N, C-alpha and C positions, 0 to 999 in steps of 0.2 A: 372791823374798822381798819381802813388802810392807814399806814403811818403818815404822819404829817410831813409836808414837803419841807426840805431843808431850806435854810435861808439862802444858801448858795444857789440852789435851783431857782428860787423865786427871783433873786436879785439878777440872775443872768437871763431869765425869760422876759423880765420887764422891758429892757431896751429893745427886744425883738418885736413885741406886739403893743407896747405902751401900757400905761397904768390902766387905761380903760379897756384893754384887750385881754384881761385875765381875771379869774375869780379864785380867791383863796380862803374866804371865811367859811366856817363850818356850815352855816345856814345856807350859803350859796351852793356849796359842794353837795349838799344833800339832794338838791334838785337833780343832780347828775348821777346819783348812786344806782339808778336802774333805768331800763327802758320800758317798753310795753309789757315785758315779762317781769312783773313787780315782785315776784316771790324771791328772786335773787337780788341782793343789794350789796354794793361795795362802793363807797365814795372814792373819787379820784383824789390825788394829793393836790392837784391844781388843774384848772381848766383854762385853756388859752384859745383865743379866737383870731387866727391868722386871716389876713385878707389877700395874700398873694402866695404864689408857689414858693417864692424865695423865702418868705417867712416860715413856711412849713419846713423847708430845707434847713434853715437855721435851728428851728426847734428840734428837729430829728437829730441833727448833728450834736446838739447839746445833750440830748438824752443819751446818745451813744457815749459821749465823753464821760458823763456822770453815771453811766450804767443804770439808767432809769427807764422802765418800760413805758410805752406810750400806745395810744390807740386813737382812731378817728371816731367822731360822732356827727351824725347829721341832725335829723329832727328827733331822734330817740323813739321812733315809732316801731322799731324792731320788736318782735314778739317772741324771741328765743334767747334773749340775753346777750345778743351780739355786741351791745354797747356797754356791757358791764365791765368796768376796769378791774378785772381780777388782780388782786395784789396791789391795787392803787396805781400810782404812776401819773403820767401827764395825759390828760384828755385833750385832744385837739379838735375843738368844735369848729365845724366848717360852715356854720350857718351864716357867716358874714361874707362868704365867697358865693355870691348869689347873682352874678351877672350873666345875662345871655350875651355872649361875645359876638356871635355871628348867626344870621339866618340866611341860608342860601337855598332859595326855593327852586332855582334852576337845576341844581344838583341834589336837591332834597335832603339836606342835612342842616344841622345847627351845631354850634360849638357853645358849650355851657360850662359854668363852674359847678362844682359838686353840690353847693348849697342851694341851687335853684330848685324850688318846689315843683314837683311833677306837674301839677295843674297849671302853673304859671306858663310852662312851655306850650301847652296846648292853647291856652288863651292868647298867647303872643302871636301864634300863627293861624288862628281861626279865620281871620278876615281874608287871609291869602288862600284859604281852602285846604289847609293842612292840619294835622294833629300829631301828637306823640302817642303811639298806639298803646304801650303798656299802661294800664290804668288801675293800679292797686286801689283797694277801698279807701286807703288812707291818702289818696292822691292830693287832697287839699292840704296836707301837712308834710308828707314824706318827700324826701329830696332825691334828685337824680343820683347823687353819690351813694346814698343808701340803697337805692334800687339796684345800682351796679354791684354793690357788696353782696346782696342776697339773691340776685337774679329774680327780682320781683315779677309777679304775674298780674292777675286782675281779671275781671269778667270777660273782657274782649280778647284776651290772649288765646281763647279757644280757637279763634280763627286767625289771629294776627301774630301769635307767638309771644314768648316772654321777653324779658329785658335783653338777654344776650342776642336775640334776633334783631335788635334795633340799636345796638352799640357798634359804631364803626371803628372807634379807636379811643384810647385814653392817654392822658399824660399822668404819670404816677411818680411820686417821690418814694424811692426805694428805702428799706429800713436802715440803710447806711447813709442816706442823704443824697444819693445820686438821683438824677431825674431821667426817666426814660419815656419814650413815646412809642406806643404800639398801634398799628393800624393807622387810620386817617380817613379822609373823605373819599378816597378811591375805593372801589369795590374790589374784593378778592385780591388782597395784597399777597405777594409770594411769601414763602417761608411758613414757619409754624404759626398757628392762630393763637398768639399770646394774649390777644384781647379776650378771646373766648375763655382762656384759662383764668384770667384775672376776674372776669365777671362771675360772681358767685363765690369768690374766695373769702368773703366775709371779713375783709380788712386784714387778713393775715399775710398778704404779700407786699403791702405798702399802702400809701395814702393817695388815692386818686385826686388829682388837683384840676383836671380839665377833662371834658368828655365830648366826643364827636357822636351825635345821635342821629339816627335816621328819622326823617319826617315822612309821614304817610298822608297821601291824598285823602280828603274826606270822602266818604261814600256819597253817591248821588242821592240816595234815599234810604229810609229805614222802615221796617214794619216791626212793631213791638207789641207782643202779646203777653197776657197774664193768664196762665192756666190755674184754675182753682180745683184742688183735689181733696177728697175725703181722707186719704192716707198718704204718708210719705212713700210707701211702696208704689202706689199708682204713679206718683210724680217721677220716681226714679226709673220705673219701667218705660215711661214716656221718653225720658232722656235717651235710654239705650236704643229705642226704636227710631228716634229722630236721626241719630248718628248712623245707625245701621241702614237707614233708607238712602244714605248718600248726601243728605243735607248737612252742610257745615254752617251752623248759625254763627252770627257774630258773638252771641253770648247765650248761655243757659245757666240761670242762677236759681237756686232753691232756698226758700225760707220756710222753716217749720212753724207750728202753731205758737210755740213759746216766744220766738223772736217776733212773730207777727204782732202780738199784743203790744210789745214795747215800741215797735216801729209805728203802729197805728196811733198809739197814744202820743207819740212825738210829732208825727207829721200829718195826721188826719187825712190819709190818702183814700180811705174807704175800703181797706182790706177786709175780707170776710173773716171775722175772728173765730168762727166755728170750723174753719177749714183745717184739715190736718197739715196741709202744706200748699204753698203757691209756687209756681215756676214761671220766672221771667224768661221769655223766649224772644230773641231778636234776630232778624235777618237783615242784612244790609248789602248795598252794591248798586248796580245799575237798576233804575226804576222798573224797566221792563222785566217782567218775570217775578218780581218780588211778591206780588199779590198771589201768584200761583204757589210760591214756596210757603207763604204764610197760611194759605188754605190747606196745604198738605200737612203742615205742623198742627194746625187746629184739628184736622181729622185724626191725626195720630193721638193727640191728647184726649180727644173724646172717646176714641177706641180703647184707651187705657184707663177710662173711668173718670175723666175730668167732668165735673158737674157743670162747668161753664168755662168759656175762654173769652176774655175781654181783650179789646184792642185799644191801644193808645191812639186816640183820634186826632190829637194835635201834638205839635212839638213840645208845648208847655206840659202837656200831660205825660209825654214820654220822659222829659227831663225830671219831672217830679217823681216818677216811678224809680228812675235811676238814683235820684237823691236819696230816696228811702233805702234803696239797697246799699249805696255807698256809705251812708251814715248809720247803718244798722248797728255797728259796733258801739257807736256813741250812745245809741238808745238803750244798750244793755245796762247802762248805769241805773236805769229805772227798775231793774230786776234784782240787783244785788250790789253790795258795796265793792266787791272785787270779782274779777273773772280771769280765767286762764284760757287762752285760745290755742287749740292744737291745729296742726297743719298736715295731717296725714293724707296720703294718696292711695287710692285703690283703682283697679280696672273698673270702668263704668258699669259693667255687668254685675259687679260685686257690691254696688251701692246699696241695694235693698238689704243684703245680708249684713253689711257693715253698719247701717243705721239701726237695724234691729239689735246688733251687738251693743251699740252705744246706749240704746234705751235700757238694755239689761244692766250695763255698767252704772247708769244713773240710778236705777232702783237698788242695786246691791250696795252702793256707797252712799245712798241717801243724799245725792247731789243733783240739782237741776242742771240739765245740759241742753242748751239751745243750739240749733243748727242753721247756719246760713253759709252757703259755700258755692264754689265754682263747679257746678254739677257736670258740666259738659266734659271736663277732663278729669273727673273723679277726685278733685282736690277738696278734701273735707276740711271744714273749720268748726269742729264742735267747741262750743263755748261753755266751759264749766263754771258755774256760778257759785260763789262762796264768800266768806268774810275772812280776810287774811289775819284778822285779830284773834281768830279762833284757831289754836294750834292743831286741834283734832281735824278741823275742816281742811287745813292746809295739807296735813298728812294724807287725808282721803283724796284730795285733788291730785297729789303726786301719784298715788296708787291708781286712780282712775285714768290719768293721762298715760301712764305706762301701759296699762292694759289695752287702751285704745290703739296706741302706736304699735304694740306687739301684734295686735290683730291685723293692722294694716300690712305689716310685713308678712304675716301668715297667709294673707289673701293675695300675695304677689305684688304688693305696693311698696310704698316708701314712707318714711317718717316726716318728710318735708317736701312741699311743692314750691314754696316761695319764701318762707320765713327764715330758713336756714337752720343750722345746727346750734350755733352760738354756744352757750354753756348748758342750756336746758337738755339737749339730746345727745350729749357726748357718749353716754353709755349705750346708745343704740348703734353707733357706728360699727362696732364689732359684730353686731347682729346682721348688718346689711352687707358688710364687706369682709373678705377673707384677710388673714394676717398679711398675705402678700400684697393685696390691694392697698391696705392701710400703710404698709411699708413704702410703697411707691408714692403715696400721697405725702408722707413725711419727707421723702427725698425731694419731691416737687416743692413743698413749702421751704425746705432748706436751701433750694436754689435761689429763692427770692429773699428769704428771711433766715439766714443761717444761725443767728444767735437767738432767735425767737424773742427778740426785744419788742417787736411790733405785734400788738394785740395777742399776747401770750395766753395759752390755756384756753383756746377757742377751737372749735370745729373738729379737732383730732383728739382721740381719747388718750391723752398723756396727762399725768398728774403734775407736771411741771417741767420747765426747761425744754431742751431739745432732745427728743427721743430718737434712738437709733432704730432702724427697721427691725433688727434682731430682737430688740426689747419689746416692740409691739407684737412680734410673732409669738413671744412667750406668754402674752396675755391670754387668758381664757375668754371665750366668747361671752359678751355681756358684762365684762368687767374692764375697768380702766387699767392700762398698763402701768406698772409701778416703775418709776425711774428716779 
């Protein structure tokens, strides 16, 4: 439990955001004690909701003056504990900064505040023939600011790239209260790519208060197919052959039998419940040639054991199929009271081996694990089902998660594709990076956040405060450095 906020802190925050712009009661603060990673919980001392960059500046300067840690929060959909206020402090909720400030179709960019929901941006420019390409499964709730923090992906980033490929610039309040702007609407600004450094820094460099995003022209047409397979292995072999043939689909998404049951119960799409897995395969672009690409994909799927390949014959059918995929995580609530979603990445050719390993972990730990993931780029999302009220189940979830992520590393992959490190995966950083690498990351963080007052104890494996590179070097692999 975090310490209660001092009356001085509360009294001085109130004039900045107003009485209606802050939460202080225990019951209200409990809502903000965790994000989508529900196992780690720490309530903030106070939550404030600024509506302007200047209000963020005033809050940050006050926190510096009183030596109180602070961190930003968007919609709280993070799945790695990135929004957990370790040690308490001030949580700066950005959900009221939700204006789309400019839409410039001629130059193909928009300027938005960090609290703009991802899907709102695409809906705002749909009639003009554009969209915002990164499309996380939580896009109906997650915010652009949060996407910037974790470098979010999504089904269609196989072809179009992740968040960093669509952010032109940011305005950011530094941890000392200064405001900087990196990048902007012009392409290829000279100098260091500071925007690229900030995207994916998980809020440890400062608080993004404005974002310049790239808008993408809508494809002329789509062909969306659903491959039905007896086994997960057949589906993953299909994925490797599609990419190996030179076809770059807009998306390749796999759902296994366990998740299919929940999705079908929720949306009544007509999924075959006896299938071992289904594979959503979509190509897009200029209409001419798409039928040929779709036919090649269908042939590859049939060659790899698909018992049938269905096509979405109408736009309504296509959108319903994607609704099922995007809301699959919500449907998991039908399977268990709690779930923990992992975010490992492996080379595509290792998917069959990795999924067999996950099945083995499921059996050994007596935990059900559902799989729905971005198969085209090897970004796995095994969903471990459990009841967090049962301490033994929670223990087994941690053990299973660690085994899965360790195996991702062993197969030449990574422990995160888009969810970030947060607090959940700190112990894996020394397994992925050398002491020298981690030391350089600490130095980079210190250049932005020298006192570590902004979102402390996240992303880098330090047990507190600001670690020196030499101290990280002394840490043994797999353990947090003691400082």
